[in-house]
ZAGU-449982 format. One record per residue (C-alpha): residue in three letters; x, y, z. Coordinates in steps of 0.25 Angstrom, whole numbers, padded with zeros to 4 digits, always signed. Layout:
# residues N
ALAXYZ ...
# end
This chain:
# residues 928
MET+0052-0240-0662 PRO+0062-0251-0659 THR+0075-0251-0666 SER+0079-0266-0664 ASP+0072-0279-0662 VAL+0078-0280-0649 PRO+0075-0269-0639 ASP+0085-0263-0630 VAL+0077-0263-0618 SER+0065-0270-0613 VAL+0056-0263-0603 VAL+0046-0272-0596 VAL+0034-0264-0591 ILE+0026-0272-0581 VAL+0011-0268-0579 TYR-0001-0273-0572 ASN-0015-0266-0573 ASP-0008-0252-0577 GLU-0015-0249-0590 GLU-0014-0234-0588 ARG+0001-0232-0584 LEU+0007-0243-0593 PRO+0007-0234-0606 ARG+0015-0223-0599 ALA+0025-0234-0594 VAL+0026-0239-0608 ARG+0027-0226-0615 SER+0039-0222-0606 LEU+0046-0234-0612 LEU+0042-0232-0627 ASP+0047-0217-0625 GLN+0061-0222-0621 THR+0073-0216-0628 LEU+0077-0231-0630 ASN+0067-0234-0641 ASN+0072-0249-0643 LEU+0065-0255-0631 GLU+0054-0265-0628 VAL+0043-0263-0618 ILE+0037-0275-0612 ILE+0024-0273-0605 ALA+0022-0284-0595 ASP+0008-0285-0590 ASP+0005-0292-0577 CYS-0008-0297-0582 SER-0016-0284-0580 THR-0031-0284-0579 ASP-0033-0269-0583 GLY-0031-0263-0597 THR-0016-0265-0596 GLU-0015-0276-0607 ARG-0023-0267-0617 VAL-0014-0255-0614 ALA-0001-0264-0615 ARG-0005-0270-0628 ALA-0008-0256-0634 LEU+0006-0252-0630 GLU+0012-0264-0636 ALA+0004-0261-0649 SER+0009-0247-0649 ASP+0024-0250-0649 PRO+0032-0262-0654 ARG+0041-0260-0642 VAL+0030-0264-0632 ARG+0027-0278-0628 TYR+0016-0283-0619 VAL+0017-0296-0611 ARG+0006-0300-0601 LEU+0007-0310-0589 GLU-0004-0320-0589 GLN-0007-0317-0574 ASN-0004-0306-0564 SER+0008-0308-0556 GLY+0005-0297-0546 GLY+0019-0291-0547 CYS+0030-0285-0556 SER+0039-0297-0558 ALA+0031-0306-0567 PRO+0029-0295-0578 ARG+0043-0291-0577 ASN+0048-0305-0579 ARG+0039-0307-0591 GLY+0046-0294-0597 ILE+0059-0300-0594 ALA+0056-0313-0601 VAL+0051-0306-0614 ALA+0061-0294-0615 ARG+0069-0293-0627 ALA+0079-0282-0624 PRO+0093-0284-0618 TYR+0088-0274-0607 ILE+0076-0274-0598 MET+0069-0264-0589 PHE+0056-0264-0581 LEU+0045-0254-0580 ASP+0032-0253-0572 SER+0019-0249-0579 ASP+0017-0237-0570 ASP+0031-0232-0572 GLU+0040-0226-0583 LEU+0054-0225-0589 PRO+0060-0212-0591 ARG+0063-0210-0606 HIS+0078-0213-0607 ALA+0077-0224-0596 CYS+0079-0236-0606 LYS+0090-0230-0615 SER+0098-0224-0604 MET+0098-0237-0596 LEU+0101-0246-0608 LEU+0113-0237-0612 VAL+0119-0239-0598 ALA+0116-0254-0598 GLU+0123-0255-0612 GLU+0135-0247-0608 THR+0138-0254-0595 GLY+0133-0268-0597 VAL+0127-0269-0584 ASP+0116-0279-0580 PHE+0106-0268-0577 VAL+0105-0253-0576 THR+0097-0245-0565 GLY+0092-0231-0565 GLU+0085-0221-0556 VAL+0070-0222-0554 THR+0061-0209-0553 ARG+0049-0211-0545 LEU+0037-0202-0549 PHE+0027-0199-0539 GLU+0015-0197-0547 GLU+0006-0190-0536 SER+0016-0179-0534 ASN+0023-0180-0548 THR+0036-0180-0541 THR+0048-0189-0543 GLY+0059-0196-0535 LEU+0071-0205-0538 TRP+0073-0219-0533 TYR+0085-0220-0524 PRO+0092-0209-0532 HIS+0105-0211-0525 LEU+0107-0224-0532 PHE+0107-0217-0546 THR+0116-0205-0544 GLU+0126-0210-0555 ARG+0128-0219-0566 ARG+0136-0232-0562 VAL+0138-0246-0564 VAL+0137-0255-0552 GLU+0145-0268-0551 GLY+0135-0276-0544 ILE+0126-0273-0533 ALA+0136-0275-0522 GLU+0143-0263-0527 ALA+0131-0254-0525 PRO+0121-0261-0516 GLU+0113-0248-0514 TYR+0106-0252-0527 PHE+0098-0262-0520 PHE+0089-0250-0517 ASP+0087-0249-0532 HIS+0078-0261-0533 LEU+0069-0258-0544 SER+0069-0266-0557 THR+0062-0255-0565 ASN+0074-0245-0565 LYS+0084-0254-0572 LEU+0088-0259-0585 TYR+0092-0274-0585 ARG+0100-0282-0595 ILE+0090-0293-0599 GLY+0102-0303-0599 PHE+0105-0300-0585 ILE+0091-0303-0581 ARG+0089-0315-0589 ASP+0103-0321-0586 ASN+0101-0320-0571 GLY+0086-0325-0572 LEU+0082-0312-0565 THR+0067-0311-0564 PHE+0057-0303-0555 PRO+0052-0312-0544 GLU+0038-0315-0546 GLY+0027-0316-0535 ILE+0034-0306-0525 HIS+0034-0291-0524 TYR+0046-0281-0524 GLU+0051-0290-0536 ASP+0060-0278-0540 GLN+0068-0280-0527 LEU+0072-0294-0529 PHE+0074-0293-0544 SER+0083-0280-0542 ALA+0091-0287-0531 GLN+0094-0299-0540 ALA+0098-0290-0551 TYR+0107-0282-0543 THR+0114-0294-0538 LEU+0115-0301-0551 ALA+0120-0289-0559 GLU+0135-0288-0561 THR+0133-0273-0564 PHE+0122-0263-0565 ALA+0122-0248-0569 VAL+0115-0237-0562 VAL+0110-0224-0570 PRO+0107-0211-0563 TRP+0094-0207-0570 SER+0080-0211-0569 ILE+0076-0223-0578 TYR+0062-0226-0571 THR+0050-0218-0567 TRP+0043-0225-0556 ARG+0029-0218-0555 LEU+0022-0218-0541 ALA+0007-0216-0542 PRO+0001-0213-0528 GLU-0011-0223-0531 SER-0002-0234-0536 VAL-0002-0247-0529 SER+0010-0256-0530 ILE+0018-0266-0523 SER+0028-0256-0517 SER+0016-0247-0513 SER+0009-0258-0505 ARG+0018-0257-0493 HIS+0006-0257-0484 LYS+0004-0272-0486 ILE+0011-0281-0477 GLN+0013-0291-0489 ASN+0021-0280-0496 VAL+0030-0280-0484 ARG+0032-0295-0485 ASP+0035-0294-0500 ARG+0046-0284-0497 ILE+0052-0293-0487 GLY+0050-0305-0496 VAL+0058-0299-0507 ALA+0069-0294-0498 ARG+0071-0309-0493 LEU+0071-0313-0508 ILE+0082-0303-0511 ASP+0090-0308-0498 ALA+0088-0323-0503 TRP+0093-0318-0517 PHE+0106-0312-0511 GLU+0108-0325-0503 GLU+0106-0334-0515 ARG+0116-0326-0524 GLY+0127-0324-0514 HIS+0124-0309-0511 ALA+0121-0309-0496 GLU+0130-0297-0494 LEU+0119-0289-0502 ARG+0109-0292-0491 ALA+0112-0280-0482 GLU+0111-0270-0494 LYS+0098-0276-0498 ASP+0093-0275-0484 TYR+0097-0261-0483 LYS+0089-0258-0495 PHE+0078-0266-0490 LEU+0077-0257-0477 ARG+0080-0244-0484 HIS+0070-0246-0495 ASP+0060-0257-0494 PHE+0058-0258-0479 ARG+0059-0243-0477 LEU+0046-0241-0486 TYR+0038-0250-0475 LEU+0044-0242-0464 GLY+0040-0229-0469 ASP+0026-0234-0470 LEU+0025-0239-0455 PRO+0019-0226-0450 PHE+0007-0228-0460 ARG+0004-0243-0455 ASP-0004-0247-0444 ALA+0001-0255-0432 ASP-0003-0269-0437 TRP+0004-0266-0451 VAL+0017-0262-0444 ALA+0016-0274-0435 GLU+0014-0284-0447 PHE+0025-0276-0455 ALA+0035-0278-0443 GLU+0032-0293-0443 VAL+0035-0294-0458 VAL+0048-0286-0459 ASN+0055-0289-0446 PRO+0060-0303-0449 TYR+0067-0297-0461 LEU+0072-0285-0454 ALA+0079-0294-0444 GLU+0087-0300-0455 ILE+0093-0287-0459 SER+0107-0283-0453 ASP+0109-0272-0442 GLU+0120-0266-0452 THR+0109-0264-0462 TYR+0099-0258-0452 ALA+0111-0248-0448 ARG+0111-0242-0462 LEU+0097-0237-0461 SER+0093-0223-0456 ARG+0090-0222-0441 GLU+0075-0220-0444 GLU+0074-0233-0452 ARG+0082-0241-0441 ILE+0073-0236-0430 CYS+0060-0239-0438 ILE+0065-0253-0442 HIS+0070-0256-0427 LEU+0057-0252-0421 LEU+0050-0261-0431 ARG+0059-0273-0428 THR+0057-0271-0413 GLY+0042-0270-0413 ARG+0041-0255-0410 LEU+0031-0254-0422 GLU+0024-0241-0419 GLU+0038-0234-0417 ALA+0042-0240-0430 SER+0031-0233-0437 VAL+0034-0220-0429 ALA+0049-0221-0434 ALA+0045-0223-0448 ARG+0039-0209-0449 GLN+0054-0204-0448 PHE+0058-0209-0461 GLY+0063-0197-0469 ARG+0059-0188-0458 PRO+0072-0185-0450 GLN+0065-0175-0441 LEU+0054-0184-0436 ALA+0057-0188-0421 PRO+0054-0201-0414 ARG+0042-0200-0405 ALA+0052-0203-0393 VAL+0067-0204-0391 THR+0073-0212-0379 GLU+0087-0208-0374 VAL+0096-0219-0368 ASP+0110-0215-0364 GLY+0110-0203-0372 VAL+0105-0210-0385 ALA+0092-0207-0391 TYR+0083-0219-0396 TRP+0070-0220-0404 GLY+0058-0221-0396 ALA+0053-0220-0381 VAL+0059-0233-0377 ALA+0074-0235-0374 PRO+0081-0245-0383 ALA+0080-0260-0378 ASP+0092-0266-0385 ASP+0104-0263-0394 ALA+0095-0264-0407 ASP+0086-0253-0401 ARG+0098-0245-0397 SER+0104-0246-0411 GLU+0092-0244-0420 LEU+0084-0233-0411 ASP+0096-0225-0408 LEU+0094-0210-0413 SER+0108-0205-0410 GLU+0110-0202-0425 TRP+0098-0192-0425 HIS+0105-0183-0415 LEU+0091-0180-0409 HIS+0096-0171-0398 ASP+0106-0163-0407 GLN+0094-0158-0416 ILE+0088-0145-0416 LEU+0073-0142-0419 SER+0075-0141-0434 SER+0082-0155-0436 GLY+0077-0162-0424 ARG+0066-0173-0423 LEU+0051-0170-0420 ARG+0038-0178-0423 HIS+0024-0173-0424 GLU+0013-0183-0425 LEU-0002-0181-0426 THR-0009-0188-0415 SER-0023-0184-0420 VAL-0029-0177-0432 SER-0043-0173-0434 MET-0051-0163-0442 LEU-0063-0153-0439 GLY-0067-0146-0451 PRO-0055-0140-0458 VAL-0047-0141-0445 LEU-0036-0152-0444 ARG-0034-0155-0429 LEU-0020-0161-0426 GLU-0014-0167-0413 ILE+0001-0168-0414 ARG+0011-0175-0405 THR+0025-0170-0407 TYR+0037-0179-0403 ASP+0050-0171-0399 PRO+0059-0182-0393 ILE+0071-0174-0392 GLY+0065-0160-0387 LEU+0067-0151-0400 ILE+0054-0144-0396 THR+0057-0133-0385 GLU+0048-0125-0377 GLY+0041-0114-0385 ALA+0041-0121-0398 GLN+0030-0117-0408 ALA+0023-0127-0416 SER+0013-0127-0427 VAL+0007-0136-0438 LYS+0008-0130-0452 LEU+0000-0134-0464 ALA+0003-0128-0478 ALA-0005-0131-0490 HIS-0001-0119-0499 LYS+0010-0110-0494 THR+0008-0104-0480 PRO+0005-0115-0470 LEU-0005-0115-0459 SER+0001-0115-0446 VAL-0006-0120-0433 PRO+0001-0118-0420 LEU+0004-0131-0411 THR+0006-0131-0396 LEU+0016-0142-0392 VAL+0011-0148-0379 PRO+0022-0157-0372 ASP+0016-0171-0371 GLY+0027-0181-0365 GLU+0042-0181-0367 GLY+0045-0175-0381 GLN+0031-0174-0386 TYR+0021-0163-0389 VAL+0006-0163-0393 SER-0001-0152-0400 LYS-0013-0149-0408 ALA-0016-0141-0420 GLU-0029-0137-0428 VAL-0026-0135-0442 ASP-0037-0128-0450 LEU-0035-0132-0464 SER-0043-0121-0469 ARG-0033-0111-0465 VAL-0021-0118-0472 PRO-0017-0108-0484 VAL-0020-0115-0497 GLY-0019-0103-0507 LYS-0029-0097-0516 VAL-0031-0109-0525 GLY-0030-0119-0514 VAL-0021-0132-0514 ALA-0021-0146-0518 THR-0009-0151-0509 ARG-0005-0161-0498 ARG+0002-0155-0486 HIS+0007-0160-0472 PRO+0006-0151-0459 VAL+0019-0149-0451 VAL+0022-0145-0437 ALA+0031-0133-0436 LEU+0040-0130-0424 GLU+0048-0118-0419 CYS+0057-0119-0407 ASP+0067-0109-0403 GLY+0067-0103-0417 ALA+0069-0116-0424 ARG+0058-0122-0433 ARG+0054-0135-0439 THR+0042-0142-0446 ASP+0039-0156-0445 ILE+0029-0166-0451 LEU+0016-0170-0444 LEU+0014-0185-0443 ALA+0001-0191-0445 LYS-0005-0204-0439 HIS-0005-0214-0451 ASP-0019-0218-0447 GLN-0025-0204-0446 PRO-0038-0202-0453 ASP-0039-0194-0465 TYR-0047-0180-0464 ARG-0053-0173-0475 ALA-0058-0158-0475 THR-0063-0148-0485 VAL-0057-0135-0482 THR-0062-0121-0488 TYR-0050-0111-0489 HIS-0058-0100-0497 LYS-0070-0099-0506 PHE-0065-0109-0516 GLY-0054-0115-0508 ILE-0060-0128-0504 HIS-0050-0140-0502 HIS-0052-0154-0498 MET-0042-0158-0488 ARG-0037-0172-0483 ILE-0029-0174-0470 GLN-0022-0187-0468 ALA-0009-0194-0464 GLU+0001-0195-0475 GLN+0004-0210-0477 LYS+0019-0209-0481 GLY+0032-0203-0476 ALA+0031-0199-0461 GLY+0015-0198-0462 ARG+0012-0183-0461 LEU-0001-0177-0459 GLU-0006-0173-0473 VAL-0016-0163-0478 THR-0021-0163-0492 TRP-0028-0151-0499 GLN-0037-0153-0512 ARG-0044-0141-0519 SER-0059-0142-0520 GLY-0070-0135-0528 VAL-0065-0123-0536 LEU-0051-0124-0533 LYS-0051-0139-0537 SER-0057-0135-0550 LEU-0046-0125-0552 GLU-0035-0135-0550 PRO-0033-0138-0565 LEU-0031-0123-0568 GLY-0019-0123-0558 PRO-0008-0125-0569 TYR-0014-0113-0576 ALA-0015-0104-0564 ARG-0001-0107-0560 LYS+0004-0103-0574 THR-0004-0090-0573 LYS+0002-0088-0559 ALA+0016-0090-0564 LYS+0013-0080-0576 VAL+0008-0069-0566 GLY+0020-0072-0557 LYS+0029-0070-0568 VAL+0023-0056-0571 ARG+0024-0052-0557 LYS+0038-0057-0556 ILE+0041-0048-0568 LEU+0034-0036-0562 ALA+0041-0038-0549 GLY+0055-0042-0555 ASN+0068-0035-0556 GLU+0064-0026-0567 GLY+0052-0020-0559 LYS+0060-0019-0546 ALA+0072-0012-0553 THR+0062-0002-0559 ALA+0056+0001-0545 TYR+0070+0001-0539 ASP+0075+0011-0549 THR+0063+0020-0547 ILE+0064+0020-0531 SER+0079+0021-0531 LYS+0077+0035-0537 LEU+0071+0040-0524 PRO+0079+0046-0513 ARG+0086+0036-0504 LYS+0081+0034-0490 ARG+0093+0038-0482 SER+0090+0029-0470 LEU+0087+0016-0478 ALA+0096+0004-0480 VAL+0094-0009-0486 PHE+0101-0021-0480 GLU+0103-0034-0487 ALA+0110-0047-0482 ILE+0113-0060-0490 GLU+0103-0056-0501 GLY+0092-0054-0491 ARG+0093-0067-0484 GLY+0094-0062-0470 TYR+0098-0052-0460 ALA+0113-0055-0460 ASP+0127-0052-0466 SER+0134-0039-0464 PRO+0121-0031-0467 ARG+0115-0036-0454 TYR+0127-0032-0446 ILE+0127-0018-0453 TYR+0112-0016-0450 GLU+0114-0020-0435 GLU+0125-0010-0434 LEU+0116+0001-0440 LYS+0105-0003-0430 ARG+0116-0002-0419 ARG+0119+0012-0423 ASN+0105+0016-0425 LEU+0108+0022-0438 PRO+0096+0029-0446 ILE+0096+0018-0457 ASP+0083+0010-0460 VAL+0087-0003-0465 VAL+0079-0012-0474 TRP+0084-0027-0475 SER+0081-0036-0487 TYR+0077-0050-0486 SER+0076-0061-0497 GLY+0069-0072-0489 ASN+0068-0076-0474 ARG+0067-0063-0466 SER+0068-0070-0452 SER+0083-0066-0450 PHE+0080-0051-0450 PRO+0077-0043-0437 ASP+0062-0040-0435 ASP+0065-0025-0436 VAL+0071-0025-0450 THR+0064-0020-0462 LEU+0064-0030-0473 VAL+0062-0030-0488 LYS+0062-0042-0497 ARG+0074-0042-0506 GLY+0071-0040-0521 SER+0057-0034-0518 PHE+0052-0020-0523 ALA+0053-0016-0508 TYR+0068-0020-0508 GLY+0071-0012-0521 ARG+0064+0000-0514 ALA+0072-0001-0502 LEU+0085-0002-0510 ALA+0081+0010-0519 ARG+0079+0019-0507 ALA+0090+0014-0497 THR+0102+0022-0494 TYR+0110+0010-0490 TRP+0111-0004-0495 VAL+0118-0015-0487 ASP+0120-0028-0493 SER+0128-0041-0492 HIS+0127-0047-0505 ASN+0124-0037-0516 LEU+0110-0031-0518 PRO+0102-0036-0531 TYR+0108-0030-0544 LEU+0094-0025-0547 TYR+0096-0013-0537 PRO+0106-0002-0542 LYS+0110+0007-0530 PRO+0102+0020-0530 LYS+0110+0033-0528 GLY+0112+0036-0514 THR+0112+0022-0509 ARG+0124+0016-0502 TYR+0127+0001-0503 LEU+0135-0007-0493 GLN+0139-0021-0498 THR+0143-0030-0486 TRP+0145-0042-0495 HIS+0143-0056-0488 GLY+0156-0062-0487 GLN+0171-0062-0492 THR+0175-0070-0504 PHE+0181-0083-0506 LYS+0174-0087-0519 ALA+0175-0077-0530 MET+0165-0066-0531 GLY+0161-0055-0540 PHE+0169-0053-0553 ASP+0178-0064-0548 VAL+0167-0074-0551 PRO+0169-0079-0565 SER+0154-0079-0568 LEU+0153-0064-0565 ARG+0166-0061-0572 GLY+0161-0068-0584 ALA+0147-0062-0584 SER+0141-0052-0594 GLU+0145-0038-0592 MET+0130-0035-0588 GLU+0131-0044-0577 LYS+0145-0039-0572 GLY+0139-0025-0573 ARG+0128-0029-0564 PHE+0137-0034-0554 ARG+0146-0022-0554 ALA+0134-0013-0553 ALA+0129-0021-0541 VAL+0143-0020-0534 GLY+0144-0005-0538 ARG+0132-0002-0529 TRP+0140-0005-0517 ASP+0145+0007-0509 ALA+0152+0000-0498 LEU+0157-0014-0497 VAL+0161-0021-0483 CYS+0174-0028-0483 PRO+0178-0039-0473 SER+0193-0040-0477 SER+0204-0036-0486 GLU+0202-0049-0494 PHE+0188-0045-0497 GLU+0193-0033-0503 ARG+0203-0040-0511 THR+0193-0050-0517 PHE+0178-0046-0516 VAL+0180-0031-0520 PRO+0187-0033-0533 ALA+0178-0045-0536 PHE+0166-0036-0535 GLU+0173-0024-0542 VAL+0169-0016-0530 GLN+0173-0002-0533 ALA+0164+0009-0528 ALA+0161+0003-0514 ASP+0168+0007-0501 LEU+0175-0004-0494 ILE+0171-0005-0479 ARG+0182-0013-0473 SER+0175-0017-0461 GLY+0173-0032-0461 TYR+0160-0038-0463 PRO+0149-0033-0453 ARG+0143-0047-0452 ASN+0157-0052-0447 ASP+0157-0043-0435 VAL+0150-0053-0426 LEU+0160-0064-0431 VAL+0172-0056-0427 ARG+0165-0053-0414 TRP+0159-0067-0412 ALA+0164-0068-0397 GLU+0155-0056-0393 PRO+0143-0059-0384 GLU+0133-0055-0395 GLN+0139-0064-0405 GLN+0140-0076-0395 ALA+0125-0074-0392 LYS+0122-0074-0407 ALA+0130-0087-0408 ALA+0123-0093-0397 ALA+0109-0089-0403 THR+0113-0095-0416 ARG+0117-0109-0410 GLN+0104-0109-0402 ALA+0096-0106-0415 LEU+0103-0117-0422 GLY+0101-0127-0410 ILE+0116-0130-0408 PRO+0118-0138-0395 ALA+0127-0131-0385 ASP+0138-0142-0386 ARG+0139-0141-0401 LYS+0148-0132-0409 VAL+0144-0126-0422 LEU+0150-0128-0436 LEU+0145-0118-0446 TYR+0145-0123-0460 ALA+0143-0112-0471 PRO+0148-0116-0485 THR+0146-0107-0497 PHE+0138-0111-0509 ARG+0143-0117-0522 ASP+0140-0109-0534 ALA+0136-0122-0542 ALA+0128-0128-0531 ARG+0119-0116-0525 ARG+0107-0121-0517 THR+0111-0136-0518 GLY+0117-0138-0504 GLN+0129-0143-0511 SER+0138-0132-0504 ILE+0135-0139-0491 ARG+0147-0148-0492 VAL+0149-0155-0478 ASP+0143-0168-0476 PHE+0135-0166-0463 GLU+0131-0180-0461 GLU+0145-0185-0462 LEU+0150-0173-0453 ALA+0140-0175-0442 PRO+0145-0187-0435 TYR+0159-0180-0433 LEU+0154-0167-0427 SER+0139-0168-0423 ASP+0143-0170-0408 GLU+0150-0157-0407 TRP+0146-0148-0419 VAL+0133-0143-0426 VAL+0135-0138-0440 VAL+0127-0126-0445 VAL+0126-0126-0460 ARG+0124-0112-0466 ALA+0122-0115-0481 HIS+0125-0103-0491 PRO+0112-0096-0495 TYR+0115-0101-0509 ASP+0115-0115-0504 ARG+0105-0124-0496 PHE+0106-0133-0484 LYS+0097-0141-0475 VAL+0100-0148-0462 ASP+0098-0163-0463 PRO+0089-0166-0451 GLU+0098-0179-0449 LEU+0109-0169-0446 GLY+0101-0159-0438 HIS+0110-0162-0425 PHE+0122-0158-0433 LEU+0118-0147-0443 ARG+0111-0134-0442 ASP+0106-0125-0454 GLY+0111-0111-0452 SER+0103-0105-0464 SER+0093-0099-0455 PHE+0103-0089-0450 ALA+0103-0077-0459 ASP+0116-0072-0453 ILE+0127-0083-0454 ASN+0135-0075-0443 ASP+0125-0081-0433 LEU+0130-0095-0437 MET+0145-0091-0437 LEU+0144-0085-0423 ALA+0137-0098-0418 SER+0148-0107-0425 ASP+0161-0113-0419 ALA+0167-0115-0433 VAL+0163-0113-0448 LEU+0164-0123-0459 THR+0163-0117-0473 ASP+0169-0118-0487 TYR+0171-0106-0496 SER+0161-0097-0489 SER+0164-0083-0486 LEU+0159-0086-0472 MET+0173-0091-0468 PHE+0178-0076-0469 ASP+0168-0072-0460 TYR+0169-0083-0450 ALA+0184-0081-0449 ASN+0180-0069-0440 THR+0176-0078-0429 GLY+0189-0085-0429 ARG+0182-0098-0428 PRO+0186-0111-0436 ILE+0183-0111-0451 LEU+0182-0124-0458 LEU+0181-0126-0473 TYR+0174-0137-0480 THR+0179-0137-0494 ASP+0177-0151-0500 ASP+0174-0144-0514 TYR+0185-0133-0513 GLU+0191-0136-0527 ALA+0178-0136-0534 TYR+0174-0123-0527 LYS+0187-0116-0529 GLY+0187-0120-0544 GLY+0172-0116-0546 ASP+0168-0105-0555 ARG+0168-0094-0545 GLY+0182-0096-0539 THR+0188-0092-0526 TYR+0197-0080-0521 TYR+0205-0090-0512 ASP+0210-0104-0512 LEU+0203-0108-0499 GLU+0215-0117-0495 ASP+0223-0104-0494 ILE+0214-0096-0485 ALA+0206-0106-0477 PRO+0205-0103-0463 GLY+0202-0117-0459 PRO+0203-0131-0465 MET+0197-0135-0478 LEU+0189-0148-0476 THR+0184-0158-0487 THR+0179-0170-0479 THR+0169-0172-0467 GLU+0180-0179-0459 ASP+0189-0167-0461 LEU+0178-0157-0457 ALA+0174-0165-0445 ALA+0189-0165-0440 ALA+0191-0150-0442 VAL+0178-0147-0434 ARG+0183-0156-0423 ASP+0196-0149-0423 LEU+0193-0135-0424 GLU+0203-0130-0414 GLY+0214-0137-0422 VAL+0208-0132-0435 GLN+0209-0118-0430 GLU+0223-0120-0425 ARG+0228-0125-0438 HIS+0221-0114-0446 ALA+0224-0103-0437 GLN+0234-0095-0446 ARG+0225-0098-0459 TYR+0213-0093-0451 ALA+0220-0080-0447 ARG+0224-0077-0461 PHE+0210-0079-0466 GLN+0205-0069-0456 GLU+0215-0059-0460 MET+0211-0061-0475 PHE+0196-0061-0473 CYS+0193-0054-0460 SER+0203-0042-0461 TYR+0192-0031-0459 GLU+0184-0039-0449 THR+0183-0031-0435 GLY+0170-0035-0430 HIS+0165-0021-0432 ALA+0161-0021-0447 SER+0147-0017-0445 LYS+0151-0004-0438 LEU+0161-0001-0448 VAL+0152-0003-0460 VAL+0141+0005-0454 ASP+0151+0016-0451 ALA+0156+0016-0466 PHE+0143+0014-0473 PHE+0132+0020-0465 GLU+0140+0031-0457 GLY+0150+0036-0467 GLY+0164+0032-0472 THR+0170+0019-0477 HIS+0178+0011-0467 ASP+0192+0008-0472 
# end
């Protein structure tokens, strides 16, 4: 109940013929944590049952008032203005009848308004897509922090926040300035908000959601009527009204910012629709918009993305079909033009050479670096030219555009369509058909697409998969906007009947879309789905218990009582993630000697890095435990799982995976302060080691006591994995380097900078350990260098296709040695990789912009990096670029430090560690 005769906030709910959703909107207000509010239902003369529903709401709660317009206005302005006129509170908000306010919206906004004294407060909007039940935020970059803005000129980016519904206004600000919503026009929010922004002395921004904008798939609104040319005229009309307001109020300097917002938001919506409009519509659209576009400055156009500039320029110059083609690229950076024309070494959009300076400026593709791209990051385009159906068989004819020649001879292509898990793959034969173009055909039998035992109800999009020279990629398949819909009934098994629809997606890039709907028995079982999933989950839990650690430990304990297999050895590297690290090189030395040892390798995921003749066992499986239980030798680089105590008669060689910069073992506070049980488990795990490979005397000084290594023999041989780095100049290593560069698609005239940072304990798998700003670095180095990024296994990284000319992802190489051999210099931070790389003698750069935070972290370090660094410690992009450009000078200035670093951390490295380790561990005697 209200606590005062005067409400704190008035909320105007506008409604027209929305009797079903109005109660939900009003309920979201009555449930607010701010109790003392006024709800004004402003009805735009509804003709359905809205009045009856509204009066019932008014009768149910004294905070609700109902006002009704005498005639329908056809817009939002008149009912909002009625609400402004009758509002009693000192603050006012607006809500549409199909939307809601989050529970704390009114109170949180009011508190900020009263605290700051601003003219209005604006907050984040959550868009709720009802069809998919997913959410998205409205321009979230505008709402990252709480702030007070001293007028729109201080932060003109808020023109993008043009809604009136996500704001709480001081009613005196509105009435004193005579602010009303303009009646008789559409997009009234835009003019009202532009006026409010220019009139406000201050406004506040809050970084939380205060409005829920519900988007129903079937809704018809002004903003969703973009297919109507009158809608376009309305947009242009309100833009001109805003321009006139700026001129009238002496704010002409804001025009450029408003124009930028117009191009990036309002006009961008129509550009994205061009692929789905016919030629007549596009022609009329151009006629309507081009006069206004001509008034926008070149400087404003220059702020747009290249894709947007191309599309707008084609539209303005009458190349309308090409404009529709270009519009499909929005949000699809790997989508190619149909053709590229080169003039004087510069690539331009389209098959026609630029005719004037405007063409040369707007159609210039230089920033795409087309000819510096590799298959995975370059641009291709696959368009359907024909679609037909014969029974359940979908017949596709495809034209592939490859204007820069990414596809090489012998390329393998296929169409893939997945409905459940495993996709159906149909081979394609790419037949050259003109310069940079291929044609192909595919017959996709929809009855062969795996759908699982209970079928599917889903929507999917076929893709084109390509493999060239070992590189792979998949691309969308573009449909014709006027392609007819096809329907089919497909039977997958006795009860597996599905109704299917094949159509052109009418949004985004316009992909081919396939929809499955269950039918018959499967359809009738759909309501049971949640119960079936719960049952399946319970069964899964039981299976997990039976196959869990307790069951594995019992089986392992039983099998380990059997005699050892004298010739069996289990090898594991980097926790099973690949064929790599020192175990790989020890294994290869065993093979060279043809010793009678049968090696089983563990794997935890992708098996592609292992040789074909290697016996594999999945890490953590019962077979893995069985192999460990019977093996005479264990060889590992990380520490085998605690679950497996070493059987009597088994010998365990620990190669470890790197020297120690950051604290390890009992030098880590979290372990030092752990329970006695946890510390006992750690000591028992280390106590299994019979031998430990040592790369340096410094390793003995730090690592050995930190792990309380007591029983293990120390093999002072250097790391077997470092043999190839010490002997990098030999032909075998040079060949590996060349093969790696080829696999990465490194041009012959580019040098390679390997960037391999370590992880941050507090930011695992967030990507935050990748500290370098590649977009900022690229202009400095991309003409001469390619950066290969090798993220730590505990982190993640993905190459931005826009930087594909400059960046490569090195994560597919199980053995990082391949990348080190292929590089000309390394950039790291606090990674132990620097100790290994020093064996090459090549430049080591350190990007350490967070050094103080890292050094002062919970884990701690053994060294002050400033004391031991073999190269410069860099903290800015400019310094990094300068160092890379002057590597010879860097090496010269750091020569003495580099030599001391090698002496400290490479003292046992001779290039023959693999031989020494095999001698010591497998053929008797400990190397000393």
